[in-house]
Each structure stands twice: as C-alpha cells, then as structure tokens.
DSSP file (Angstrom, degrees, kcal/mol; ACC not computed):
  #  RESIDUE AA STRUCTURE BP1 BP2  ACC     N-H-->O    O-->H-N    N-H-->O    O-->H-N    TCO  KAPPA ALPHA  PHI   PSI    X-CA   Y-CA   Z-CA
    1    1 A M    >         0   0    0      0, 0.0     3,-2.4     0, 0.0    22,-0.3   0.000 360.0 360.0 360.0 141.4 -148.9   77.4  -84.7
    2    2 A K  T 3   +     0   0    0      1,-0.3    22,-0.2    20,-0.1     3,-0.1  -0.301 360.0  30.9 -55.8 132.1 -146.6   80.3  -83.9
    3    3 A G  T 3  S+     0   0    0     20,-2.2    -1,-0.3     1,-0.4    67,-0.1   0.146  83.7 130.4 102.0 -18.1 -143.0   79.2  -84.2
    4    4 A D    <   +     0   0    0     -3,-2.4    19,-2.9    24,-0.2    -1,-0.4  -0.415  34.8 178.1 -62.5 143.1 -143.6   76.5  -86.9
    5    5 A R  E     -AB  22  67A   0     62,-2.2    62,-3.3    17,-0.2     2,-0.4  -0.995  24.7-150.0-148.5 155.2 -141.1   76.9  -89.7
    6    6 A V  E     -AB  21  66A   0     15,-2.7    15,-2.4    -2,-0.3     2,-0.5  -0.994  11.2-154.1-126.7 131.0 -140.2   75.3  -93.0
    7    7 A E  E     -AB  20  65A   0     58,-3.1    58,-3.0    -2,-0.4     2,-0.5  -0.909   9.3-164.9-107.0 129.0 -136.6   75.4  -94.3
    8    8 A I  E     -AB  19  64A   0     11,-2.9    11,-2.8    -2,-0.5     2,-0.5  -0.966   3.1-165.4-118.8 124.2 -136.2   75.0  -98.1
    9    9 A V  E     -AB  18  63A   0     54,-2.7    53,-3.0    -2,-0.5    54,-1.7  -0.943  15.0-176.8-109.8 124.2 -132.8   74.2  -99.7
   10   10 A I  E     -AB  17  61A   0      7,-2.8     7,-2.4    -2,-0.5     2,-0.8  -0.853  32.1-113.2-121.7 157.1 -132.6   74.8 -103.4
   11   11 A D  E     +A   16   0A   0     49,-2.7     3,-0.0    -2,-0.3    -2,-0.0  -0.796  30.5 179.4 -86.7 112.7 -129.9   74.3 -106.0
   12   12 A A        -     0   0    0      3,-1.2     2,-1.1    -2,-0.8    -1,-0.1   0.127  50.7-103.3-102.0  19.6 -128.8   77.7 -107.2
   13   13 A G  S    S+     0   0    0      1,-0.2    -1,-0.1     0, 0.0    -2,-0.0  -0.647 110.2  30.8  99.3 -79.7 -126.3   76.5 -109.7
   14   14 A D  S    S+     0   0    0     -2,-1.1    -1,-0.2     1,-0.2    -3,-0.0   0.877 131.4   5.9 -84.7 -39.8 -123.0   77.1 -107.9
   15   15 A T  S    S-     0   0    0     -3,-0.1    -3,-1.2    -5,-0.0    -1,-0.2  -0.970  80.0-101.0-140.6 154.8 -124.1   76.6 -104.3
   16   16 A P  E     -A   11   0A   0      0, 0.0     2,-0.4     0, 0.0    -5,-0.2  -0.528  35.1-150.7 -73.8 145.8 -127.2   75.6 -102.5
   17   17 A R  E     -A   10   0A   0     -7,-2.4    -7,-2.8    -2,-0.2     2,-0.4  -0.920   2.4-145.8-118.1 146.2 -129.3   78.4 -101.0
   18   18 A T  E     -A    9   0A   0     -2,-0.4     2,-0.3    -9,-0.2    -9,-0.2  -0.933  14.9-177.7-116.3 132.4 -131.5   78.1  -97.9
   19   19 A Y  E     -A    8   0A   0    -11,-2.8   -11,-2.9    -2,-0.4     2,-0.4  -0.896   8.9-155.7-122.8 155.2 -134.8   79.9  -97.4
   20   20 A E  E     -A    7   0A   0     -2,-0.3     2,-0.5   -13,-0.2   -13,-0.2  -0.996   8.0-167.5-137.0 131.5 -137.1   79.9  -94.3
   21   21 A I  E     -A    6   0A   0    -15,-2.4   -15,-2.7    -2,-0.4     2,-0.4  -0.980  19.1-173.3-114.9 129.4 -140.8   80.5  -93.9
   22   22 A R  E     -A    5   0A   0     -2,-0.5     2,-0.9   -17,-0.2   -17,-0.2  -0.947  32.7-120.1-128.4 142.8 -142.0   81.0  -90.3
   23   23 A A        -     0   0    0    -19,-2.9   -20,-2.2    -2,-0.4   -19,-0.1  -0.739  35.5-175.2 -77.4 109.9 -145.4   81.3  -88.7
   24   24 A T        +     0   0    0     -2,-0.9     2,-0.3   -22,-0.2    -1,-0.2   0.674  54.4  39.2 -89.9 -19.2 -144.8   84.7  -87.1
   25   25 A R  S >  S-     0   0    0      4,-0.0     3,-1.7   -24,-0.0   -22,-0.1  -0.875  93.0 -83.7-131.0 162.2 -147.9   85.3  -85.0
   26   26 A A  T 3  S+     0   0    0     -2,-0.3     3,-0.1     1,-0.2    -2,-0.1  -0.370 113.2  25.0 -62.5 139.4 -150.3   83.2  -82.9
   27   27 A G  T 3  S+     0   0    0      1,-0.3    -1,-0.2    18,-0.1     2,-0.2   0.305  96.7 113.8  88.9  -9.4 -152.9   81.4  -84.9
   28   28 A R    <   -     0   0    0     -3,-1.7    -1,-0.3    17,-0.1     2,-0.3  -0.636  42.8-173.2 -94.6 155.7 -150.9   81.3  -88.1
   29   29 A R  E     -C   44   0B   0     15,-2.3    15,-3.2    -2,-0.2     2,-0.5  -0.896  23.8-116.9-139.4 168.8 -149.5   78.1  -89.6
   30   30 A V  E     -C   43   0B   0     -2,-0.3     2,-0.4    13,-0.2    13,-0.2  -0.945  29.0-168.7-112.5 128.0 -147.2   77.1  -92.5
   31   31 A E  E     -C   42   0B   0     11,-2.8    11,-2.7    -2,-0.5     2,-0.4  -0.902   7.4-154.4-118.3 146.1 -148.7   75.1  -95.4
   32   32 A I  E     +C   41   0B   0     -2,-0.4     2,-0.4     9,-0.2     9,-0.2  -0.966  13.4 179.0-120.5 133.6 -146.8   73.3  -98.2
   33   33 A A  E     -C   40   0B   0      7,-2.7     7,-3.5    -2,-0.4     2,-0.5  -0.998  13.1-160.3-134.8 138.5 -148.4   72.6 -101.6
   34   34 A T  E     +C   39   0B   0     -2,-0.4     2,-0.3     5,-0.2     5,-0.2  -0.976  27.9 149.9-118.0 121.4 -146.8   70.9 -104.6
   35   35 A R  E >   -C   38   0B   0      3,-2.3     3,-1.9    -2,-0.5    23,-0.1  -0.978  58.8  -9.3-154.2 138.2 -148.5   71.5 -107.9
   36   36 A R  T 3  S-     0   0    0     -2,-0.3     3,-0.1     1,-0.3    -1,-0.0   0.826 127.8 -45.7  46.8  46.9 -147.5   71.7 -111.6
   37   37 A G  T 3  S+     0   0    0      1,-0.2    21,-2.6    20,-0.1    22,-0.4   0.593 117.8 106.9  79.2   9.7 -143.8   71.6 -111.0
   38   38 A L  E <   -CD  35  57B   0     -3,-1.9    -3,-2.3    19,-0.3     2,-0.5  -0.937  56.7-150.5-122.1 145.2 -143.9   74.1 -108.2
   39   39 A V  E     -CD  34  56B   0     17,-3.1    17,-2.3    -2,-0.4     2,-0.5  -0.974  20.1-166.3-109.0 124.1 -143.4   73.8 -104.5
   40   40 A E  E     -CD  33  55B   0     -7,-3.5    -7,-2.7    -2,-0.5     2,-0.5  -0.953   8.1-172.6-117.8 123.5 -145.4   76.5 -102.7
   41   41 A V  E     -CD  32  54B   0     13,-2.7    13,-2.6    -2,-0.5     2,-0.4  -0.971  14.4-179.9-116.8 124.1 -144.8   77.3  -99.0
   42   42 A S  E     -CD  31  53B   0    -11,-2.7   -11,-2.8    -2,-0.5     2,-0.6  -0.955  31.4-137.7-130.5 142.6 -147.2   79.8  -97.4
   43   43 A E  E     -CD  30  52B   0      9,-2.5     8,-3.5    -2,-0.4     9,-1.0  -0.885  37.8-167.3 -90.6 125.0 -147.8   81.4  -94.0
   44   44 A V  E     -CD  29  50B   0    -15,-3.2   -15,-2.3    -2,-0.6     2,-0.0  -0.910  15.9-131.4-124.2 141.3 -151.6   81.2  -93.5
   45   45 A T    >   -     0   0    0      4,-2.1     3,-1.5    -2,-0.4   -17,-0.1  -0.231  40.6 -94.2 -77.8 175.1 -154.0   82.9  -91.1
   46   46 A R  T 3  S+     0   0    0      1,-0.3    -1,-0.1     2,-0.1   -18,-0.1   0.857 127.1  53.7 -58.3 -35.8 -156.7   81.0  -89.1
   47   47 A G  T 3  S-     0   0    0      2,-0.1    -1,-0.3     1,-0.0    -3,-0.0   0.537 122.0-105.4 -79.0  -6.7 -159.2   81.9  -91.8
   48   48 A G  S <  S+     0   0    0     -3,-1.5    -2,-0.1     1,-0.3    -1,-0.0   0.513  71.5 142.4  96.6   5.5 -157.0   80.5  -94.6
   49   49 A T        -     0   0    0      1,-0.0    -4,-2.1    -5,-0.0    -1,-0.3  -0.694  51.9-125.1 -81.5 123.1 -155.8   83.7  -96.1
   50   50 A P  E     -D   44   0B   0      0, 0.0    -6,-0.3     0, 0.0     3,-0.1  -0.491  24.5-175.1 -69.6 134.0 -152.1   83.5  -97.2
   51   51 A V  E    S-     0   0B   0     -8,-3.5     2,-0.3     1,-0.4    -7,-0.2   0.857  72.5  -0.7 -93.0 -47.5 -149.9   86.2  -95.6
   52   52 A R  E     -D   43   0B   0     -9,-1.0    -9,-2.5     2,-0.0    -1,-0.4  -0.994  67.2-166.1-144.1 148.0 -146.7   85.4  -97.5
   53   53 A T  E     -D   42   0B   0     -2,-0.3     2,-0.4   -11,-0.2   -11,-0.2  -0.991   6.8-163.0-138.0 140.2 -145.9   82.8 -100.0
   54   54 A A  E     -D   41   0B   0    -13,-2.6   -13,-2.7    -2,-0.4     2,-0.4  -0.989  10.9-163.4-122.6 134.2 -142.6   81.5 -101.5
   55   55 A R  E     +D   40   0B   0     -2,-0.4     2,-0.3   -15,-0.2   -15,-0.2  -0.959   9.2 177.9-121.9 136.5 -142.6   79.5 -104.8
   56   56 A F  E     -D   39   0B   0    -17,-2.3   -17,-3.1    -2,-0.4     2,-0.3  -0.980  37.2-106.0-135.0 145.3 -139.8   77.3 -106.0
   57   57 A M  E >>  -D   38   0B   0     -2,-0.3     3,-1.7   -19,-0.2     4,-0.7  -0.569  29.3-137.0 -67.8 129.4 -139.4   75.1 -109.1
   58   58 A S  T 34 S+     0   0    0    -21,-2.6     3,-0.4    -2,-0.3    -1,-0.1   0.778 101.7  62.6 -64.4 -25.5 -139.7   71.5 -107.8
   59   59 A S  T 34 S+     0   0    0    -22,-0.4    -1,-0.3     1,-0.2   -21,-0.1   0.717 106.0  47.0 -70.4 -19.1 -136.7   70.4 -110.0
   60   60 A R  T <4 S+     0   0    0     -3,-1.7   -49,-2.7   -50,-0.1     2,-0.5   0.574  85.5 104.9 -96.4 -12.5 -134.5   72.8 -108.0
   61   61 A V  E  <  +B   10   0A   0     -4,-0.7   -51,-0.3    -3,-0.4     3,-0.1  -0.588  38.1 173.9 -76.7 122.3 -135.6   71.8 -104.5
   62   62 A L  E     +     0   0A   0    -53,-3.0     2,-0.3    -2,-0.5   -52,-0.2   0.816  67.3   2.7 -92.5 -39.4 -133.0   69.7 -102.7
   63   63 A A  E     -B    9   0A   0    -54,-1.7   -54,-2.7     2,-0.0     2,-0.4  -0.997  49.5-164.4-152.0 147.2 -134.6   69.5  -99.3
   64   64 A L  E     -B    8   0A   0     -2,-0.3     2,-0.5   -56,-0.2   -56,-0.2  -0.947  19.4-174.2-133.9 109.9 -137.8   70.6  -97.5
   65   65 A V  E     -B    7   0A   0    -58,-3.0   -58,-3.1    -2,-0.4     2,-0.5  -0.925  11.5-154.0-116.6 123.4 -137.5   70.4  -93.8
   66   66 A E  E     -B    6   0A   0     -2,-0.5   -60,-0.2   -60,-0.2    -2,-0.0  -0.819   6.8-168.6 -95.7 130.8 -140.4   71.1  -91.4
   67   67 A H  E     -B    5   0A   0    -62,-3.3   -62,-2.2    -2,-0.5     3,-0.1  -0.919  12.1-151.2-118.6 102.3 -139.6   72.3  -87.9
   68   68 A P        -     0   0    0      0, 0.0   -64,-0.1     0, 0.0     2,-0.0  -0.363  30.2 -95.6 -69.5 154.4 -142.7   72.2  -85.6
   69   69 A A        -     0   0    0    -68,-0.1     2,-0.7     1,-0.1   -65,-0.1  -0.365  40.0-105.9 -66.8 147.6 -142.8   74.7  -82.7
   70   70 A D    >>  -     0   0    0      1,-0.2     4,-1.4   -67,-0.1     3,-0.5  -0.675  26.5-153.9 -76.0 114.8 -141.5   73.5  -79.4
   71   71 A E  H 3> S+     0   0    0     -2,-0.7     4,-1.6     1,-0.2    -1,-0.2   0.818  90.3  60.2 -62.8 -31.5 -144.7   73.0  -77.3
   72   72 A R  H 34 S+     0   0    0      1,-0.2    -1,-0.2     2,-0.2     6,-0.2   0.887 105.9  46.2 -65.3 -37.9 -142.9   73.5  -74.1
   73   73 A S  H <4 S+     0   0    0     -3,-0.5     3,-0.3     1,-0.2    -1,-0.2   0.795 109.7  55.4 -75.4 -26.5 -141.8   77.1  -75.0
   74   74 A E  H  < S+     0   0    0     -4,-1.4     2,-0.9     1,-0.2     3,-0.2   0.825 103.8  55.7 -72.8 -31.5 -145.3   77.9  -76.3
   75   75 A R    ><  +     0   0    0     -4,-1.6     3,-1.1     1,-0.2    -1,-0.2  -0.570  62.5 157.5-101.7  69.1 -146.9   77.0  -72.9
   76   76 A A  T 3  S+     0   0    0     -2,-0.9    -1,-0.2    -3,-0.3    -2,-0.1   0.783  70.9  57.8 -64.8 -27.8 -144.9   79.3  -70.6
   77   77 A G  T 3  S+     0   0    0     -3,-0.2     2,-1.5     1,-0.2    -1,-0.3   0.680  85.7  84.4 -78.2 -17.7 -147.6   79.2  -68.0
   78   78 A D    <   +     0   0    0     -3,-1.1     2,-0.6    -6,-0.2    -1,-0.2  -0.621  55.5 159.4 -88.8  82.6 -147.5   75.4  -67.6
   79   79 A V        -     0   0    0     -2,-1.5     2,-0.5     2,-0.0    -3,-0.0  -0.921  20.8-163.6-106.3 122.9 -144.7   74.9  -65.2
   80   80 A R        -     0   0    0     -2,-0.6     2,-0.4     2,-0.0    -2,-0.0  -0.909   1.4-162.6-111.1 129.4 -144.7   71.6  -63.4
   81   81 A E        -     0   0    0     -2,-0.5     2,-0.5     2,-0.0    -2,-0.0  -0.903  16.1-133.3-110.2 137.4 -142.7   71.0  -60.3
   82   82 A D        +     0   0    0     -2,-0.4     2,-0.3     2,-0.0    -2,-0.0  -0.763  41.0 153.7 -87.0 130.2 -141.9   67.5  -58.9
   83   83 A G              0   0    0     -2,-0.5    -2,-0.0     1,-0.0     0, 0.0  -0.988 360.0 360.0-153.1 158.1 -142.5   67.3  -55.2
   84   84 A D              0   0    0     -2,-0.3    -1,-0.0     0, 0.0    -2,-0.0   0.437 360.0 360.0 -94.1 360.0 -143.4   64.7  -52.6
C-alpha cells in the first residue's frame, strides 16, 4: 500500500547507517525476503514486478522495522462527524 515503508539499520563499521525503502505509488507494496545470508527489501507492483531492490548482508543488519501506512491518511474522503 502506498505509504508503507521499511527502515533498515546496518552496521557500517564505525557507525550504524539507516536506509529506507518506501512504496511510492498506489498499488505498490514493500516485500522482505531473507535468503542465503542476504536480506532483500523490494518495492513491488501489483503484478509482482520489483521496481527497486536493496540487498544487505544479514550479518550486518542490526534492525529491520516495518512502518505500515496510516489508513486514516490514505482515506481522505472518509470523514466522519459525530452528531446527535
């Protein structure tokens, strides 16, 4: 969903570095895969085609944080008013 993002913190030797992959358009999502010592984070279209991919050695990954999109901001037309 547009607005989903994944934050990746890696050990870069002297200091930790932070990277972010975000679903930039409607219908896209962010997928995470771990295989053969690699962590792969991809922005994927509805059809499953990867748009951009970031790969990190799993031994260097300190944290992987998923931030789902705020549903309230996505549904701008759904405004509910309380009234008697």
